[in-house]
C-alpha positions as CSV (number, residue, x, y, z in Angstrom):
1,M,66.8,22.9,79.3
2,I,63.4,23.3,77.7
3,A,62.2,26.8,77.0
4,S,58.6,26.9,75.9
5,P,56.7,30.2,75.8
6,G,53.5,28.3,76.4
7,R,54.6,27.0,79.8
8,G,54.2,29.0,82.9
9,K,57.4,27.8,84.5
10,S,59.6,28.0,81.4
11,L,62.7,30.3,81.6
12,P,62.6,33.6,79.6
13,L,64.6,33.6,76.4
14,S,67.6,35.9,76.1
15,Q,68.2,37.8,72.8
16,E,71.1,35.4,72.1
17,Q,68.8,32.4,72.6
18,A,66.1,33.9,70.3
19,A,68.8,34.5,67.7
20,L,69.9,30.9,67.8
21,I,66.3,29.7,67.5
22,R,65.8,31.9,64.4
23,E,69.0,30.6,62.9
24,E,68.0,27.0,63.6
25,L,64.5,27.8,62.0
26,R,66.2,29.1,58.8
27,A,68.3,25.9,58.6
28,I,65.2,23.7,59.0
29,L,63.2,25.6,56.4
30,A,66.0,25.3,53.9
31,S,66.6,21.6,54.6
32,D,65.5,18.7,52.3
33,S,62.9,17.7,54.9
34,F,61.0,21.0,54.5
35,S,62.1,22.6,51.2
36,G,59.6,20.5,49.3
37,S,56.5,21.7,51.2
38,K,55.8,25.4,51.3
39,R,52.8,24.8,53.5
40,C,54.9,23.0,56.1
41,Q,57.4,25.8,56.0
42,D,54.7,28.4,56.5
43,F,53.2,26.4,59.4
44,L,56.5,26.0,61.3
45,E,57.6,29.6,60.7
46,L,54.3,31.0,61.9
47,V,54.2,29.1,65.2
48,V,57.9,29.8,66.0
49,D,57.5,33.5,65.2
50,R,54.4,33.7,67.4
51,A,56.1,31.8,70.2
52,L,59.2,34.1,70.1
53,A,56.9,37.1,70.2
54,G,55.2,35.8,73.3
55,D,51.9,35.5,71.4
56,H,51.3,31.8,72.4
57,E,47.6,32.5,73.2
58,S,46.9,32.7,69.4
59,L,48.4,29.4,68.6
60,T,45.1,27.5,68.5
61,E,43.7,25.2,65.8
62,R,41.1,27.8,64.8
63,F,43.6,30.6,64.4
64,L,46.0,28.5,62.4
65,G,43.1,27.3,60.2
66,A,42.1,30.8,59.4
67,R,45.6,32.3,59.0
68,L,47.3,29.5,57.0
69,F,44.4,27.7,55.2
70,G,41.9,30.5,54.6
71,R,39.2,29.0,56.8
72,A,36.5,31.2,58.3
73,I,37.4,32.2,61.9
74,D,34.3,30.3,63.1
75,Y,34.9,27.2,61.0
76,E,34.0,23.7,62.4
77,T,37.3,22.3,63.7
78,A,35.7,19.0,64.7
79,T,35.0,18.0,61.1
80,D,37.8,19.9,59.3
81,S,41.1,18.3,60.3
82,I,43.4,20.3,58.0
83,V,45.4,21.9,60.9
84,R,45.9,18.7,62.8
85,V,47.0,16.8,59.6
86,R,49.4,19.6,58.7
87,A,50.8,19.7,62.3
88,S,51.4,15.9,62.1
89,D,53.3,16.4,58.8
90,V,55.4,19.1,60.4
91,R,56.3,16.8,63.4
92,R,57.2,14.0,61.0
93,R,59.5,16.3,58.9
94,L,61.1,17.7,62.1
95,L,61.9,14.1,63.2
96,Q,63.4,13.4,59.8
97,Y,65.5,16.6,60.0
98,Y,66.9,15.9,63.4
99,S,67.7,12.3,62.6
100,S,70.7,13.6,60.7
101,R,71.5,16.3,63.2
102,P,71.7,14.6,66.6
103,S,73.3,17.4,68.6
104,P,72.1,20.9,67.5
105,A,72.7,23.9,69.7
106,V,68.9,24.2,70.0
107,R,66.2,21.8,68.9
108,I,62.7,23.0,67.9
109,N,59.9,20.5,68.7
110,L,56.2,20.6,68.2
111,I,54.7,18.3,70.8
112,A,51.7,16.1,69.9
113,G,48.3,17.6,70.8
114,G,49.4,21.2,70.7
115,Y,50.7,23.9,68.4
116,I,53.1,25.8,70.7
117,P,56.8,24.9,69.9
118,E,59.3,23.9,72.5
119,F,63.0,24.8,72.3
120,H,65.4,22.2,73.7
121,W,69.0,23.3,74.4
122,S,71.8,20.8,74.2
123,E,73.4,22.2,77.4
124,P,71.5,23.9,80.3
125,E,71.9,27.6,80.5
126,N,73.0,29.3,83.8
127,S,73.5,26.0,85.5
128,E,75.3,27.7,88.4
129,S,72.4,29.9,89.3
130,P,71.2,29.6,92.9
131,S,67.7,28.6,91.9
132,S,69.1,25.5,90.2
133,L,71.3,24.5,93.1
134,E,69.0,24.5,96.1
135,P,70.5,22.1,98.7
136,A,68.4,19.5,100.4
137,T,68.8,19.4,104.2
138,L,68.9,16.5,106.7
139,T,67.9,16.5,110.3
140,S,69.3,13.1,111.3
141,P,71.5,13.3,114.5
142,A,73.8,10.5,113.1
143,A,74.8,12.6,110.3
144,A,77.5,14.4,112.3
145,T,79.7,11.3,112.4
146,R,79.6,10.6,108.6
147,S,81.2,13.4,106.7
148,P,81.7,17.2,106.8
149,E,78.9,17.5,104.3
150,A,76.6,15.3,106.4
151,S,77.5,17.2,109.6
152,A,76.5,20.4,107.8
153,G,73.1,18.9,107.0
154,I,73.8,18.6,103.3
155,I,73.3,15.6,101.1
156,S,76.3,15.1,98.8
157,P,75.4,14.9,95.1
158,R,77.8,11.9,94.9
159,R,75.7,10.1,97.6
160,L,72.5,11.0,95.8
161,L,73.8,9.3,92.6
162,S,75.4,6.3,94.4
163,R,74.2,2.9,93.4
164,P,71.9,1.2,95.9
165,S,72.7,-2.3,97.2
166,G,70.8,-5.5,98.1
167,P,67.1,-5.6,97.2
168,R,67.1,-1.9,96.4
169,R,69.8,-2.6,93.7
170,T,67.6,-5.2,92.1
171,V,64.7,-2.8,92.0
172,W,66.9,-0.1,90.6
173,M,68.2,-2.4,87.9
174,I,64.7,-3.5,86.9
175,A,63.5,0.1,86.8
176,S,66.5,1.1,84.6
177,L,65.8,-1.7,82.3
178,V,62.2,-0.8,81.9
179,C,63.1,2.8,81.1
180,I,65.7,1.7,78.5
181,V,63.2,-0.6,76.8
182,G,60.5,2.1,76.9
183,I,62.8,4.7,75.4
184,G,63.8,2.2,72.7
185,I,60.2,1.4,71.8
186,F,59.4,5.1,71.6
187,V,62.4,5.9,69.4
188,W,61.6,2.9,67.1
189,S,57.9,4.0,66.8
190,Q,58.9,7.5,65.9
191,L,61.4,6.4,63.3
192,R,58.9,4.0,61.8
193,T,56.4,6.8,61.6
194,S,58.9,9.2,60.0
195,F,59.7,6.8,57.2
196,A,56.1,5.6,56.6
197,Q,54.7,6.3,53.2
198,T,52.8,9.6,53.1
199,D,49.6,10.1,51.1
200,V,51.5,12.2,48.6
201,E,53.9,9.3,48.1
202,R,51.0,6.9,47.8
203,F,49.4,9.0,45.0
204,W,52.7,9.2,43.2
205,A,53.8,5.6,44.0
206,P,53.6,4.3,40.3
207,I,56.1,7.0,39.3
208,L,58.2,6.9,42.4
209,R,58.6,3.1,42.1
210,D,59.6,3.3,38.4
211,R,62.3,5.9,39.1
212,A,62.4,6.8,35.4
213,E,62.5,10.3,34.0
214,V,59.2,12.2,33.9
215,V,58.2,14.5,31.1
216,I,56.3,17.6,32.3
217,C,54.4,19.1,29.3
218,F,53.8,22.7,30.1
219,G,50.6,24.4,28.8
220,D,51.1,26.9,26.1
221,T,49.5,30.4,26.2
222,T,47.8,29.8,22.9
223,R,44.1,29.0,23.2
224,F,41.8,27.8,20.5
225,W,38.1,28.7,20.4
226,V,35.7,26.7,18.3
227,S,32.0,27.7,17.9
228,A,29.3,25.2,18.8
229,K,28.2,25.1,15.1
230,L,31.7,24.2,13.9
231,A,32.2,21.6,16.7
232,T,28.9,19.9,15.5
233,A,30.1,20.0,11.9
234,I,33.4,18.4,12.9
235,A,31.6,15.6,14.7
236,Q,29.2,14.9,11.9
237,H,31.5,15.4,8.8
238,P,35.1,15.1,9.9
239,Q,36.3,14.6,6.3
240,S,34.7,17.8,4.8
241,I,34.4,21.0,6.8
242,S,33.8,24.6,5.7
243,I,34.8,27.2,8.2
244,E,33.0,30.5,8.2
245,P,34.6,33.7,9.6
246,G,34.4,33.9,13.4
247,Q,33.9,30.1,13.9
248,F,37.5,29.4,14.8
249,L,39.8,31.7,16.6
250,V,43.4,31.5,18.0
251,I,43.6,33.5,21.3
252,R,46.7,34.5,23.1
253,D,46.2,34.8,26.9
254,D,49.4,35.5,28.8
255,S,47.5,35.5,32.2
256,L,47.6,31.7,32.1
257,T,51.3,31.6,32.4
258,A,51.6,32.2,36.2
259,G,49.2,29.5,37.3
260,N,50.7,26.9,34.9
261,L,54.2,27.8,36.0
262,R,53.3,27.4,39.7
263,A,51.7,24.1,39.1
264,A,54.7,22.8,37.1
265,L,57.1,24.0,39.7
266,S,55.1,22.4,42.6
267,I,55.3,19.0,40.8
268,M,58.9,19.4,39.7
269,Q,59.9,20.2,43.3
270,M,58.1,17.2,44.7
271,L,59.8,14.9,42.1
272,N,63.2,16.4,42.8
273,E,62.7,15.9,46.5
274,H,62.2,12.2,45.8
275,G,65.1,12.0,43.4
276,I,63.0,11.5,40.2
277,P,64.6,13.1,37.1
278,N,62.3,15.3,35.1
279,E,62.3,17.7,32.1
280,L,59.9,20.5,31.1
281,R,58.6,20.7,27.5
282,W,56.2,22.8,25.6
283,P,53.3,21.0,23.8
284,Q,54.8,21.5,20.4
285,E,58.0,19.8,21.5
286,V,56.1,16.6,22.4
287,Q,55.4,13.9,19.9
288,A,53.1,10.9,20.4
289,V,55.9,8.5,19.9
290,D,57.9,10.2,22.7
291,L,55.0,9.4,25.1
292,E,54.4,5.8,24.4
293,T,56.9,4.6,27.1
294,R,57.4,7.8,29.1
295,N,55.9,8.8,32.4
296,T,54.2,12.1,31.6
297,V,52.4,14.9,33.4
298,F,50.4,17.4,31.3
299,I,50.0,20.9,32.8
300,G,47.0,23.1,31.8
301,A,43.7,22.2,30.1
302,F,42.3,24.2,27.2
303,N,45.8,25.5,26.5
304,N,47.3,22.0,26.4
305,P,46.0,19.7,23.6
306,W,47.5,16.6,25.3
307,T,45.4,17.3,28.4
308,M,42.3,17.7,26.3
309,S,43.0,14.4,24.4
310,L,43.7,12.4,27.6
311,N,40.4,13.4,29.2
312,R,38.2,13.4,26.1
313,N,36.5,10.0,26.7
314,L,36.7,9.8,30.5
315,R,34.0,10.5,33.0
316,F,35.0,14.1,33.7
317,T,35.8,16.1,30.6
318,F,36.6,19.7,29.6
319,E,34.2,21.6,27.3
320,Q,34.2,25.1,25.8
321,G,31.2,27.0,24.6
322,G,29.7,30.4,24.5
323,T,30.9,32.9,22.0
324,A,34.3,34.3,21.0
325,A,33.5,37.5,22.9
326,E,32.0,35.7,25.9
327,P,33.4,32.2,26.1
328,V,32.3,29.7,28.8
329,W,34.6,26.9,30.0
330,T,33.0,23.8,31.6
331,I,33.8,20.6,33.4
332,R,31.2,17.9,32.6
333,D,30.4,14.8,34.6
334,N,29.3,12.4,31.8
335,T,27.6,10.0,34.2
336,S,25.5,12.4,36.3
337,H,25.5,15.1,33.6
338,R,26.4,17.7,36.2
339,I,28.5,20.6,35.0
340,W,30.7,23.2,36.6
341,S,31.2,26.3,34.5
342,L,33.2,29.4,34.4
343,A,32.4,32.4,32.2
344,K,34.7,35.1,31.1
345,T,34.4,38.0,33.6
346,D,37.1,40.5,32.3
347,P,37.8,43.1,33.5
348,Q,36.4,41.9,36.8
349,P,38.5,39.1,38.4
350,I,36.9,35.7,38.9
351,D,36.1,34.5,42.4
352,R,36.3,30.7,41.9
353,D,37.7,28.1,39.6
354,F,37.5,24.3,39.0
355,A,40.1,21.7,37.9
356,I,40.5,18.1,37.0
357,I,43.4,15.9,38.1
358,T,43.7,12.7,36.0
359,R,46.1,9.8,36.6
360,I,46.1,6.8,34.2
361,V,48.3,3.8,34.9
362,D,49.1,2.1,31.6
363,P,50.5,-1.4,32.4
364,A,50.7,-2.3,28.7
365,H,53.3,0.4,28.0
366,K,54.6,0.5,31.6
367,R,54.0,4.1,32.0
368,V,51.9,6.6,34.0
369,V,50.1,9.6,32.3
370,M,48.7,12.4,34.3
371,S,47.0,15.7,33.6
372,V,46.6,18.7,35.9
373,G,44.3,21.4,34.5
374,G,41.9,24.1,35.5
375,L,39.2,26.1,33.7
376,N,41.5,29.1,34.4
377,Q,45.0,29.4,35.6
378,F,44.0,29.4,39.3
379,G,42.5,25.9,39.0
380,T,45.7,24.6,37.4
381,E,47.8,26.2,40.1
382,A,45.6,24.7,42.9
383,A,45.6,21.3,41.3
384,G,49.4,21.3,41.1
385,E,49.8,22.3,44.7
386,F,47.1,19.7,45.7
387,L,49.3,16.9,44.5
388,E,52.2,17.8,46.8
389,D,50.0,18.8,49.7
390,E,50.0,16.0,52.3
391,A,47.1,17.4,54.3
392,A,44.9,17.7,51.2
393,L,45.7,14.2,50.0
394,K,45.2,12.7,53.4
395,E,41.8,14.3,53.6
396,F,41.0,12.8,50.2
397,S,42.3,9.3,51.1
398,R,40.1,9.4,54.2
399,T,36.9,9.3,52.0
400,A,38.3,7.5,48.9
401,P,37.7,3.8,48.4
402,K,40.3,1.3,49.7
403,G,43.1,0.7,47.2
404,W,42.7,4.1,45.5
405,E,46.4,4.5,45.2
406,T,46.7,1.7,42.6
407,K,43.7,2.6,40.4
408,N,43.1,5.0,37.6
409,I,41.7,8.2,39.0
410,Q,40.0,11.5,38.2
411,I,39.6,14.2,40.9
412,V,37.5,17.3,40.4
413,L,38.5,20.3,42.6
414,E,36.7,23.6,43.4
415,M,38.5,26.5,44.9
416,E,37.9,30.1,45.7
417,V,40.1,32.9,44.2
418,S,41.2,35.7,46.5
419,N,43.8,38.3,45.6
420,Q,44.6,36.5,42.4
421,R,45.5,33.3,44.2
422,P,43.5,30.1,44.7
423,V,42.4,29.3,48.3
424,R,40.5,26.5,50.1
425,P,40.6,23.9,47.3
426,R,38.2,21.0,48.0
427,V,37.3,17.8,46.3
428,I,33.8,17.9,44.8
429,G,33.9,14.7,42.7
430,F,36.1,11.8,41.9
431,H,36.0,8.5,39.9
432,L,38.2,5.4,40.2
433,W,38.4,2.4,37.9
């Protein structure tokens, strides 16, 4: 039986059925297929909850875009495909989940082209109800001599399921064969899609192929501020420098911890989902010799000296200016000379942030080095989530040059900050080489 709140002829769900659906939903969200993607969990949970509540009218692309992805309620769905991409990812994950559970009590499906879930039961409910056993009647006079059922004007279910003979049997066999082949092709295509490489896996392919342990270097909460005058002196006279009071400060900023932690956890969860061992280290625990042959991901920007060193001579770089009391953090495009800046706004919260994602494939040392850092903690958090977000990377791959997954890459992100969380991250620049 199929029970879909979005269909006018579907059967109403009992409390017991609704409870089974919620139990199945909890199992799906906790499974390996979904535990690695918080956005897919939120998507499936929302559409199922709305469907069970009978609010299927709200399950539209526009509503989901606004509710799940922070889009304006009147955003242009024709050019922004984030909901469609996420729904496709949810369908793929559901297929993966049910490939190892062939006979659940209830199966939750999200059919292509819509966002209203269907609930498939392994056995029909109330199969003895009169509405499901309406008899078909015959009016043939010859029926009286055939059987008691026929004389009563009722077609026997056994006769309805009997095998035809002669030419009809040939037609029946051909039709059955066509159905079997069609079902086989459909199942094969679905399985092939479910195991196809995702855009997240394409971005992480150099690390996923290597299978070696990944060092995740977590950004410290210690930040260093250098005045513009001192920075110029260092560049001109690196061997002899006099530091005046106020030109060099060490700043502790514990507000950075949350964003760095969320970014690190997003990446660790994605690696764990793909069976890649990893370990978390602080910057002071990492030595250059340790990194020569290790796959490494640096988390944070100004609070992580390894990130600053990696990006120093690339197209997009981090810079810090202003004064100790009013610092300004900047991302600079060294080709177009465009800058994206963020000034200190305490005690008022900031309303946007920027971040750089860098991935360097080093064939000489057979390693991959990456950095994920924002001007503030929100940029770092958004960049970390971006790298495990299938919808976001699919949107990026749609505009990126062919072969991007094998090249060195820098991506610049801009995101809004609402209620102390980053929302609506978007790519505003990238460079491949």
